[in-house]
C-alpha positions as a Markdown table, in Angstrom:
| # | Residue | x | y | z |
|---|---|---|---|---|
| 1 | Ala | 0.0 | 0.0 | 0.0 |
| 2 | Thr | 1.2 | 3.5 | -0.8 |
| 3 | Gly | -0.2 | 7.0 | -0.4 |
| 4 | Ser | -1.7 | 6.8 | -3.8 |
| 5 | Ser | -3.5 | 3.5 | -3.2 |
| 6 | Ser | -7.3 | 3.9 | -3.2 |
| 7 | Ala | -9.6 | 2.1 | -0.8 |
| 8 | Arg | -10.9 | -0.1 | -3.6 |
| 9 | Glu | -7.4 | -1.2 | -4.5 |
| 10 | Leu | -6.6 | -2.0 | -0.9 |
| 11 | Val | -9.8 | -4.1 | -0.6 |
| 12 | Lys | -8.9 | -6.1 | -3.7 |
| 13 | Glu | -5.3 | -6.6 | -2.3 |
| 14 | Ala | -6.6 | -7.8 | 1.0 |
| 15 | Leu | -9.0 | -10.2 | -0.6 |
| 16 | Glu | -6.2 | -11.6 | -2.7 |
| 17 | Arg | -4.0 | -11.9 | 0.4 |
| 18 | Tyr | -6.7 | -13.9 | 2.2 |
| 19 | Gly | -7.3 | -16.1 | -0.9 |
| 20 | Leu | -10.8 | -14.7 | -1.6 |
| 21 | Ser | -12.1 | -13.8 | -5.1 |
| 22 | Gln | -11.5 | -10.2 | -6.1 |
| 23 | Leu | -14.8 | -10.4 | -7.9 |
| 24 | Ser | -16.5 | -10.0 | -4.5 |
| 25 | Ala | -14.6 | -6.7 | -3.8 |
| 26 | Gly | -17.9 | -4.8 | -4.1 |
| 27 | Gln | -19.3 | -6.8 | -1.1 |
| 28 | Tyr | -16.5 | -5.4 | 1.2 |
| 29 | Ala | -15.8 | -1.9 | 2.5 |
| 30 | Leu | -12.6 | -0.5 | 3.9 |
| 31 | Cys | -13.3 | 1.3 | 7.2 |
| 32 | Asp | -11.4 | 3.9 | 9.1 |
| 33 | Val | -11.8 | 2.8 | 12.7 |
| 34 | Ile | -11.1 | 4.7 | 15.9 |
| 35 | Gly | -10.9 | 2.8 | 19.2 |
| 36 | Lys | -8.6 | 1.7 | 22.0 |
| 37 | Phe | -7.3 | -1.4 | 23.7 |
| 38 | Glu | -9.0 | -1.9 | 27.1 |
| 39 | Gly | -8.9 | -4.3 | 30.0 |
| 40 | Pro | -6.3 | -6.8 | 31.1 |
| 41 | Glu | -6.7 | -8.7 | 27.9 |
| 42 | Lys | -6.2 | -5.5 | 25.9 |
| 43 | Arg | -9.3 | -6.2 | 23.8 |
| 44 | Trp | -10.0 | -3.7 | 21.0 |
| 45 | Gln | -13.0 | -1.4 | 21.8 |
| 46 | Thr | -14.4 | 0.3 | 18.8 |
| 47 | Glu | -15.4 | 3.9 | 19.4 |
| 48 | Gly | -16.6 | 4.6 | 15.9 |
| 49 | Leu | -16.0 | 3.8 | 12.2 |
| 50 | Arg | -16.4 | 5.4 | 8.9 |
| 51 | Val | -16.7 | 3.6 | 5.6 |
| 52 | Leu | -14.1 | 5.0 | 3.1 |
| 53 | Gly | -15.2 | 5.9 | -0.4 |
| 54 | Asp | -13.8 | 3.7 | -3.1 |
| 55 | His | -11.6 | 6.5 | -4.4 |
| 56 | Glu | -10.3 | 7.8 | -1.0 |
| 57 | Lys | -6.7 | 7.4 | -0.2 |
| 58 | Pro | -6.6 | 5.7 | 3.2 |
| 59 | Leu | -2.9 | 6.3 | 4.0 |
| 60 | Leu | -3.2 | 10.0 | 3.1 |
| 61 | Ile | -6.2 | 10.3 | 5.3 |
| 62 | Gln | -4.4 | 8.8 | 8.3 |
| 63 | Asp | -1.7 | 11.4 | 7.9 |
| 64 | Leu | -4.2 | 14.3 | 7.9 |
| 65 | Trp | -5.4 | 13.9 | 11.5 |
| 66 | Lys | -4.7 | 11.8 | 14.6 |
| 67 | Pro | -7.3 | 10.5 | 17.1 |
| 68 | Arg | -7.4 | 12.2 | 20.5 |
| 69 | Glu | -5.0 | 11.0 | 23.2 |
| 70 | Gly | -5.6 | 7.5 | 24.4 |
| 71 | Phe | -7.2 | 6.3 | 21.1 |
| 72 | Ser | -5.8 | 4.6 | 18.1 |
| 73 | Arg | -7.0 | 4.2 | 14.5 |
| 74 | Arg | -6.8 | 1.3 | 12.2 |
| 75 | Leu | -8.1 | 0.2 | 8.9 |
| 76 | Glu | -10.5 | -2.8 | 8.9 |
| 77 | Leu | -12.2 | -4.7 | 6.1 |
| 78 | His | -15.9 | -5.2 | 6.8 |
| 79 | Lys | -18.8 | -6.7 | 4.8 |
| 80 | Arg | -20.5 | -3.7 | 3.2 |
| 81 | Ala | -24.0 | -5.0 | 4.2 |
| 82 | Glu | -23.0 | -5.2 | 7.9 |
| 83 | Val | -21.7 | -1.7 | 8.1 |
| 84 | Glu | -24.7 | -0.4 | 6.2 |
| 85 | Glu | -27.0 | -2.2 | 8.8 |
| 86 | Leu | -25.0 | -0.5 | 11.6 |
| 87 | Ala | -25.3 | 2.9 | 9.9 |
| 88 | Ala | -29.1 | 2.4 | 9.5 |
| 89 | Lys | -29.4 | 1.8 | 13.3 |
| 90 | Asp | -27.2 | 4.9 | 14.1 |
| 91 | Val | -29.0 | 7.4 | 16.3 |
| 92 | Asp | -26.9 | 10.6 | 16.6 |
| 93 | Thr | -28.1 | 12.7 | 19.5 |
| 94 | Thr | -24.9 | 14.7 | 19.9 |
| 95 | Thr | -24.6 | 16.4 | 16.5 |
| 96 | Ala | -28.4 | 16.4 | 15.7 |
| 97 | Gly | -28.3 | 14.6 | 12.5 |
| 98 | Gln | -24.8 | 15.3 | 11.2 |
| 99 | Ser | -24.4 | 11.6 | 10.4 |
| 100 | Arg | -26.8 | 12.2 | 7.5 |
| 101 | Ala | -24.6 | 15.0 | 6.2 |
| 102 | Trp | -21.7 | 12.6 | 6.3 |
| 103 | Gly | -23.6 | 10.1 | 4.1 |
| 104 | Arg | -24.5 | 8.0 | 7.1 |
| 105 | Glu | -21.0 | 6.4 | 6.8 |
| 106 | Arg | -20.0 | 7.1 | 10.3 |
| 107 | Val | -21.1 | 4.6 | 12.9 |
| 108 | Arg | -20.9 | 5.5 | 16.6 |
| 109 | Gly | -21.0 | 3.0 | 19.4 |
| 110 | Ala | -20.2 | 0.0 | 17.1 |
| 111 | Ala | -19.8 | -3.5 | 18.6 |
| 112 | Thr | -17.2 | -3.9 | 21.3 |
| 113 | Ser | -15.2 | -6.2 | 19.1 |
| 114 | Pro | -14.9 | -6.3 | 15.3 |
| 115 | Pro | -17.5 | -8.4 | 13.6 |
| 116 | Arg | -16.4 | -11.9 | 12.4 |
| 117 | Ser | -16.5 | -10.5 | 8.9 |
| 118 | Cys | -13.6 | -8.2 | 9.7 |
| 119 | Leu | -10.5 | -9.4 | 7.9 |
| 120 | Arg | -7.2 | -8.2 | 9.4 |
């Protein structure tokens, strides 16, 4: 992956690496995830995630801003249908509907651990 790699290219590369058909690339989405490791087992706790657009440059985006102190970010591969379902359930009381302005791509309060569909 380079700074010029698109999210779509990284999805295809990840599928190839895991021995899955690149023809199914449209079923997966690359997500920019913010969270932290918690507890004695240091389990990942997702704070929020955003589905990256196919033409976004994930490595450039990571350089643009850093999460607040105590949090980390990582890229995760999720089944598109699952993150769309999470986004549909998203109720944003803090920003009064800003998630719609963001294309409902941001998901707050996601599951405490990545879904089984997450490939790392």
